[in-house]
C-alpha positions as CSV (number, residue, x, y, z in Angstrom):
1,M,5.1,-2.8,18.4
2,A,7.0,-1.1,15.7
3,S,5.3,1.8,14.0
4,A,4.4,1.5,10.3
5,L,4.8,4.2,7.6
6,F,1.6,5.3,6.1
7,P,1.1,8.2,3.7
8,L,-1.2,11.0,4.4
9,D,-4.4,11.3,2.4
10,S,-3.7,15.0,1.9
11,I,-1.8,16.0,-1.3
12,E,-1.2,19.5,0.2
13,N,1.0,17.9,2.9
14,L,3.4,15.8,0.8
15,S,6.4,16.5,3.0
16,C,5.1,14.4,5.9
17,L,4.2,10.8,6.6
18,T,1.9,9.5,9.3
19,T,3.0,6.8,11.6
20,I,0.5,4.4,13.0
21,K,1.4,3.3,16.5
22,D,-0.8,2.0,19.2
23,G,-3.8,2.9,17.1
24,K,-2.9,6.6,16.8
25,M,-1.8,8.4,13.7
26,K,0.9,11.1,14.1
27,K,2.6,13.4,11.6
28,R,6.4,13.1,11.2
29,P,8.6,16.0,10.1
30,A,9.6,16.0,6.5
31,A,13.3,15.6,7.5
32,Q,12.5,12.1,8.6
33,T,10.7,11.0,5.4
34,G,13.5,11.1,2.9
35,P,13.7,12.7,-0.5
36,L,11.2,12.4,-3.3
37,H,12.3,10.6,-6.4
38,V,11.5,11.3,-10.1
39,F,10.7,8.5,-12.5
40,S,9.8,8.2,-16.1
41,D,6.5,6.4,-16.8
42,R,8.3,3.2,-17.5
43,D,10.5,3.5,-14.4
44,F,7.4,4.3,-12.3
45,T,5.6,1.2,-13.6
46,S,8.6,-1.0,-13.0
47,E,9.0,0.5,-9.5
48,V,5.3,-0.1,-8.6
49,I,5.6,-3.7,-9.9
50,R,8.8,-4.3,-7.9
51,L,7.2,-2.9,-4.7
52,I,4.0,-4.9,-5.1
53,K,6.0,-8.1,-5.6
54,S,7.8,-7.3,-2.4
55,I,4.7,-7.4,-0.2
56,P,5.0,-10.6,1.8
57,R,2.3,-13.2,2.4
58,G,0.1,-12.2,5.3
59,K,0.7,-8.5,4.9
60,V,-1.0,-5.7,2.9
61,A,-0.1,-2.4,1.5
62,T,-2.3,0.5,0.5
63,Y,-2.5,2.1,-2.9
64,G,-1.2,5.3,-1.4
65,Q,1.6,3.6,0.4
66,I,2.9,2.1,-2.8
67,A,2.6,5.5,-4.6
68,F,4.4,7.2,-1.7
69,L,7.2,4.7,-1.6
70,T,8.0,5.5,-5.3
71,G,8.2,9.2,-4.3
72,L,5.2,10.2,-6.5
73,Y,2.5,10.1,-3.9
74,P,-0.1,12.0,-6.0
75,S,0.0,9.0,-8.4
76,V,-2.3,6.7,-6.5
77,R,-4.6,6.3,-9.5
78,R,-1.6,5.2,-11.5
79,V,-0.9,2.5,-9.0
80,V,-4.6,1.3,-9.4
81,W,-4.2,1.3,-13.2
82,I,-0.9,-0.7,-13.0
83,L,-2.6,-3.3,-10.7
84,H,-5.5,-3.5,-13.1
85,S,-3.5,-3.8,-16.3
86,C,-0.4,-5.7,-15.1
87,S,-1.4,-8.1,-12.4
88,K,-1.9,-11.2,-14.5
89,K,0.9,-10.5,-17.0
90,E,3.4,-9.7,-14.1
91,G,2.1,-12.3,-11.6
92,L,1.4,-9.6,-9.0
93,P,0.0,-10.4,-5.6
94,W,-2.8,-7.9,-6.4
95,H,-4.9,-9.1,-3.5
96,R,-2.4,-7.7,-1.0
97,V,-3.2,-4.1,-2.0
98,V,-6.2,-2.4,-0.2
99,N,-7.5,1.1,0.4
100,R,-6.4,3.4,3.1
101,Q,-9.1,2.2,5.5
102,G,-7.9,-1.3,5.3
103,A,-10.9,-2.3,3.1
104,I,-11.1,-4.1,-0.2
105,S,-12.0,-1.6,-2.9
106,L,-13.5,-4.1,-5.3
107,K,-17.2,-4.4,-5.3
108,P,-19.1,-7.6,-4.4
109,G,-19.4,-9.8,-7.4
110,A,-16.4,-8.0,-9.1
111,G,-13.5,-9.6,-7.3
112,Y,-14.3,-8.7,-3.7
113,E,-14.9,-12.2,-2.5
114,K,-11.8,-13.6,-4.3
115,Q,-9.5,-11.0,-2.8
116,K,-10.9,-11.5,0.7
117,E,-10.6,-15.3,0.4
118,M,-7.0,-15.0,-0.8
119,L,-6.1,-12.7,2.1
120,K,-7.8,-14.9,4.6
121,R,-5.8,-17.9,3.3
122,E,-2.7,-15.9,4.1
123,G,-3.8,-15.3,7.7
124,V,-5.1,-11.8,7.3
125,V,-8.1,-11.2,9.6
126,F,-11.1,-9.0,8.9
127,D,-13.0,-7.2,11.6
128,E,-16.8,-7.0,11.9
129,R,-16.8,-4.1,9.4
130,D,-14.8,-6.2,6.9
131,R,-11.7,-4.1,7.4
132,I,-8.1,-5.2,8.0
133,D,-6.2,-3.8,11.0
134,L,-3.5,-1.8,9.3
135,E,-1.6,-1.5,12.6
136,R,-1.2,-5.3,12.6
137,Y,-1.1,-6.2,8.9
138,L,0.4,-3.2,7.1
139,W,3.6,-4.1,5.3
140,E,6.7,-2.4,6.8
141,P,9.2,-2.4,4.0
142,D,12.9,-2.9,4.7
143,E,15.3,-0.3,3.5
144,E,16.3,-2.3,0.5
145,D,12.6,-2.4,-0.6
146,I,12.5,1.4,-0.7
147,V,14.1,3.4,-3.5
């Protein structure tokens, strides 16, 4: 199985990515992760929207993964805000973005059930803890999807 790129939780280690392979997470040297990019606010928002629209049916991305792919990994909260404020207007597949544990961040009664149902209709399976296996369902973007 191919390994998936997944950003570290740690802001102090921005120069590395973690690969998930065979259920194990491993750091990769910065030389293998590529350069960081600088965007204006408008460009950042456009890039986040473009990336979220690129997530295919039956796959998920994490908030951190989207932020990392823009080159501004510490901007995870900005990704959350863009999802909140632009999903309807931009027709974003908002339901395909989950937290780093593969869980839905919305609370029951506040969109949780809708997001879970939409993902299940796309073939995404939840485990007994209501989490998604990121090794199986994490979106692995093609080079043209990445800046």
